[in-house]
C-alpha positions as MATLAB code, in Angstrom:
seq = 'XXXXXXXXXXXXXXXXXXXXXXXXXXXXXXXXXXXXXXXXXXXXXXXXXXXXXXXXXXXXXXXXXXXXXXXXXXXXXXXXXXXXXXXXXXXXXXXXXXXXXXXXXXXXXXXXXXXXXXXXXXXXXXXXXXXXXXXXXXXXXXXXXXXXXXXXXXXX';
ca = [
     -14.704   20.129    0.302;
     -17.358   22.005    2.367;
     -18.147   19.301    4.902;
     -15.625   18.546    7.574;
     -17.914   15.852    8.953;
     -17.561   13.929    5.659;
     -13.774   14.111    5.854;
     -13.880   12.984    9.418;
     -15.699    9.808    8.539;
     -13.554    9.123    5.644;
     -10.588    9.353    8.066;
     -11.875    7.225   10.711;
     -13.197    4.531    8.098;
     -10.177    4.417    5.755;
      -7.232    5.447    7.767;
      -5.874    2.057    8.926;
      -6.501    0.449    5.371;
      -4.485    3.417    3.705;
      -1.846    3.171    6.395;
      -1.465   -0.633    5.986;
      -1.065   -0.246    2.297;
       1.310    2.528    2.174;
       3.445    0.917    5.023;
       3.518   -2.381    2.735;
       4.662   -0.200   -0.100;
       6.990    2.105    1.508;
       8.441    0.109    4.404;
       8.855    3.159    6.542;
       6.219    3.977    9.094;
       6.628    7.800    9.037;
       6.560    8.146    5.332;
       3.410    5.749    5.494;
       1.826    8.352    7.767;
       2.799   11.113    5.365;
       1.453    9.318    2.490;
      -2.009    8.769    4.008;
      -2.006   12.496    4.999;
      -1.261   13.267    1.427;
      -4.380   11.244    0.282;
      -6.695   12.856    2.625;
      -5.386   16.186    1.840;
      -6.241   15.375   -1.827;
      -9.837   14.143   -0.899;
     -10.336   17.387    0.990;
      -9.198   19.393   -2.022;
     -11.010   17.389   -4.858;
     -14.268   16.771   -2.870;
     -15.230   13.620   -5.216;
     -18.644   12.259   -5.064;
     -18.983    8.573   -5.054;
     -21.836    6.363   -5.773;
     -20.841    3.923   -3.049;
     -18.349    3.299   -0.350;
     -16.434    0.894   -2.369;
     -15.625    3.307   -5.141;
     -14.733    5.832   -2.414;
     -12.284    3.315   -0.855;
     -10.800    2.306   -4.265;
     -10.293    6.003   -5.138;
      -8.375    6.652   -1.697;
      -6.358    3.472   -2.162;
      -5.543    4.449   -5.873;
      -4.375    8.081   -4.608;
      -2.406    6.391   -1.727;
      -0.532    3.931   -4.048;
       0.389    6.547   -6.701;
       1.533    8.965   -3.765;
       3.641    6.150   -2.527;
       5.018    5.451   -6.091;
       5.912    9.083   -6.389;
       7.850    8.843   -2.764;
       9.727    5.730   -4.008;
      11.107    7.795   -7.330;
      11.927   10.759   -5.156;
      15.755   11.237   -5.183;
      15.761   12.063   -1.437;
      14.324    8.603   -0.981;
      17.396    6.927   -2.510;
      19.734    8.618    0.073;
      17.855    7.391    3.099;
      17.449    3.920    4.765;
      14.275    2.507    6.243;
      13.837    3.089   10.168;
      11.222    0.509   11.095;
      12.843   -1.868   13.682;
      10.040   -3.888   14.725;
       7.263   -4.786   12.406;
       3.259   -4.638   13.382;
       2.726   -8.251   14.092;
       1.560  -10.232   17.286;
       3.103  -13.530   16.783;
       6.562  -14.483   15.568;
       5.094  -16.381   12.273;
       3.153  -13.270   11.364;
       6.078  -11.019   11.744;
       8.497  -13.414    9.785;
       5.936  -12.902    6.892;
       5.695   -9.365    7.180;
       9.484   -9.239    7.130;
       9.527  -11.414    3.893;
       7.063   -9.085    2.499;
       8.974   -6.239    3.159;
      12.063   -7.894    1.416;
      10.249   -7.735   -1.807;
      10.691   -4.799   -4.118;
       8.077   -1.997   -3.699;
       6.212   -2.883   -6.984;
       5.717   -6.408   -5.880;
       5.103   -5.259   -2.127;
       2.134   -3.352   -3.596;
       0.521   -5.786   -5.400;
       0.976   -8.495   -2.781;
      -0.703   -6.053   -0.263;
      -3.626   -4.856   -2.377;
      -4.376   -8.562   -3.423;
      -3.917  -10.566   -0.017;
      -4.527   -7.901    2.560;
      -7.083   -5.678    1.022;
      -8.729   -8.367   -1.049;
      -8.698   -6.477   -4.504;
      -8.796   -8.580   -7.971;
      -5.945   -8.300  -10.426;
      -8.174   -6.137  -12.781;
      -8.771   -3.716   -9.894;
      -5.183   -3.606   -8.787;
      -4.114   -2.924  -12.451;
      -6.511   -0.138  -12.593;
      -5.239    1.465   -9.209;
      -1.609    0.996  -10.153;
      -1.630    1.888  -13.703;
      -0.279   -1.349  -14.920;
      -1.802   -3.954  -17.260;
      -3.626   -7.046  -15.929;
      -0.936   -9.322  -17.039;
       1.747   -7.399  -15.468;
      -0.069   -7.703  -11.963;
      -0.517  -11.411  -12.175;
       3.141  -11.621  -13.143;
       4.258   -9.601  -10.310;
       2.129  -11.569   -7.878;
       3.619  -14.850   -9.229;
       7.111  -13.868   -9.108;
       6.395  -12.430   -5.476;
       4.782  -15.583   -4.600;
       7.723  -17.436   -5.596;
      10.208  -15.184   -3.924;
       8.205  -15.348   -0.734;
       8.074  -19.232   -0.784;
      11.973  -19.012   -1.244;
      12.528  -16.577    1.649;
      10.258  -18.219    3.891;
      12.095  -21.665    3.327;
      15.339  -20.055    4.014;
      16.680  -20.314    0.331;
      17.180  -16.663   -0.272;
      18.774  -14.272    2.346;
];
């Protein structure tokens, strides 16, 4: 990429969105920051042209989600524990919900975050994550059931 202004604009526009998605998937603030940096580095290296901002956002989210999935598969990740003591939430109800979402398996956290927090439809999430649309719907359904049980206190 030859235009640093374009990169700065992309960073200022999408950094919070990408960070929230990475944090939802990885559950670790430092790893989420690294995943976002990797996504912007890829953006800088590839210099893709997008017809509109929605496609640019989708591309960056796809790169971030794929990077997070790679981090989750890493052998190093299996030997570490998450360090996040406090979740970024203002009120206790929101904090409880975030903790319940973090208790979900990583693949379920990803689809829940992309669906509820980023507003993507199941077909778009399927394209981003490389899964079938039916799989995304199944993951959402299972995640909703598990969240319902966690929030009612039926599951620890």
